[in-house]
C-alpha positions in Angstrom: 62.6 128.7 -12.7 59.7 126.4 -13.7 60.0 122.9 -13.7 59.0 120.9 -17.2 57.6 117.2 -17.2 59.5 115.3 -19.9 56.4 114.9 -22.3 56.3 119.1 -22.3 60.0 119.3 -23.6 58.9 117.1 -26.6 58.8 119.4 -29.9 55.7 117.4 -31.0 53.5 118.2 -28.0 54.8 121.7 -27.7 53.3 121.7 -31.7 50.2 120.1 -30.9 49.5 123.0 -28.4 49.4 125.3 -30.8 47.5 123.4 -33.0 44.9 123.4 -30.5 45.7 127.4 -30.0 45.0 127.3 -33.8 42.0 125.4 -34.2 40.0 126.5 -31.1 39.2 129.9 -32.7 38.0 128.2 -36.2 35.6 125.9 -34.1 34.4 129.2 -32.5 33.7 130.9 -36.2 31.9 127.5 -37.2 30.1 127.7 -34.6 28.6 130.5 -34.6 27.7 130.4 -38.0 24.7 128.2 -37.2 25.7 125.2 -39.2 23.9 122.1 -39.1 24.1 118.8 -36.7 26.1 117.2 -39.1 28.6 120.0 -39.0 29.0 120.1 -35.8 29.7 116.7 -35.2 32.8 117.1 -37.6 33.4 120.6 -35.6 33.4 118.2 -32.2 35.3 115.0 -34.0 37.6 117.6 -34.6 37.8 119.0 -30.6 38.5 115.6 -29.5 40.6 114.5 -31.9 43.1 117.7 -31.6 42.9 116.8 -27.5 43.3 113.2 -28.3 46.1 113.9 -29.9 47.9 116.1 -26.8 47.1 113.9 -24.8 48.5 110.2 -25.9 51.7 111.8 -26.8 51.7 113.1 -23.1 51.3 109.6 -21.8 52.8 107.9 -24.5 56.3 109.8 -23.0 55.3 108.8 -19.6 55.8 105.1 -20.0 59.0 103.3 -19.7 58.2 100.1 -22.2 59.2 101.2 -25.6 56.5 99.0 -26.9 54.1 100.9 -24.9 55.4 104.2 -25.6 55.1 103.0 -30.1 51.3 102.5 -29.3 50.4 105.5 -27.7 52.8 107.8 -30.1 50.4 105.9 -32.7 47.4 106.7 -31.3 48.6 110.4 -31.3 49.8 110.2 -34.9 45.9 108.4 -35.5 44.3 111.6 -33.9 46.4 114.2 -35.7 45.4 112.6 -39.2 41.9 112.4 -38.2 42.4 116.1 -37.4 43.5 116.4 -41.1 40.3 114.4 -42.5 38.0 117.1 -40.2 39.4 120.1 -41.8 39.1 117.8 -45.3 35.1 117.2 -44.6 34.8 121.1 -43.5 36.2 121.8 -47.0 33.9 119.5 -48.6 30.8 120.7 -46.8 31.8 124.4 -48.2 31.5 125.8 -44.5 35.9 126.8 -44.4 37.5 127.7 -47.4 41.1 125.6 -48.7 42.7 128.6 -47.1 41.5 128.9 -44.2 42.8 125.6 -43.0 46.4 125.6 -44.9 48.2 126.6 -41.7 46.6 123.8 -39.6 46.9 121.4 -42.3 50.9 121.9 -42.5 51.3 121.7 -38.6 49.5 118.5 -38.8 51.7 117.5 -41.0 54.6 118.2 -39.3 53.4 116.7 -36.1 52.3 113.3 -38.1 56.3 113.4 -39.2 57.3 114.1 -36.0 55.2 111.5 -34.5 56.3 108.8 -36.9 60.2 109.5 -36.1 59.3 108.7 -32.6 57.5 105.5 -33.0 59.8 104.6 -35.5 62.7 104.9 -32.6 60.7 103.0 -29.9 59.5 100.3 -32.4 63.2 99.3 -32.9 64.9 96.8 -31.1 67.6 99.3 -29.4 67.6 99.7 -25.9 68.2 103.7 -26.8 66.2 106.1 -24.7 64.7 109.7 -27.1 64.7 112.8 -25.2 64.3 116.2 -26.5 66.8 118.9 -25.1 65.3 122.5 -25.3 66.5 124.8 -27.7 67.3 121.9 -30.5 66.5 123.2 -33.9 66.1 120.5 -35.7 63.2 118.7 -34.3 65.7 117.2 -31.9 65.5 114.1 -30.7 68.9 112.9 -29.2 69.5 109.5 -28.3 71.4 108.3 -25.3 72.7 105.1 -23.9 70.5 103.8 -20.8 73.6 104.0 -18.6 74.7 107.6 -20.2 70.7 108.9 -19.0 71.3 107.1 -15.5 74.4 108.8 -14.6 72.9 112.0 -15.6 70.1 111.5 -12.8 72.5 110.5 -10.6 73.8 113.4 -11.1 71.2 115.2 -10.5 70.2 113.9 -7.3 
């Protein structure tokens, strides 16, 4: 049985991984098209921003202080919107068509929305924590009291 770290259970983290899987062939295609140095900068930035969103989500979820978690999720959201801007730039430079980036933009919209919810939850003054349980179909942020969470951890020991 595989053991999962907490960030791997987040739907947004899994969607960010899916976006990286989606964007990688696009990056390869654009690189192989013999594009200009300015285009190379856009695809390099897109590659780095997609990885940054994923890594900030993972790191943020590993932080214990609420405000610090919110900051990392906010940074991840910024990287996701940066990815969307890079995709727009590829269309504006006539390197890709709108139809080629539509799926990626839809993923990024969902990623940004999910991160916005996480930011709001951790910026609030509530003492609840957010956990996503496997199998949740509604982007499943489940809120539990700290005491209940501690009891669950004690049962596992």
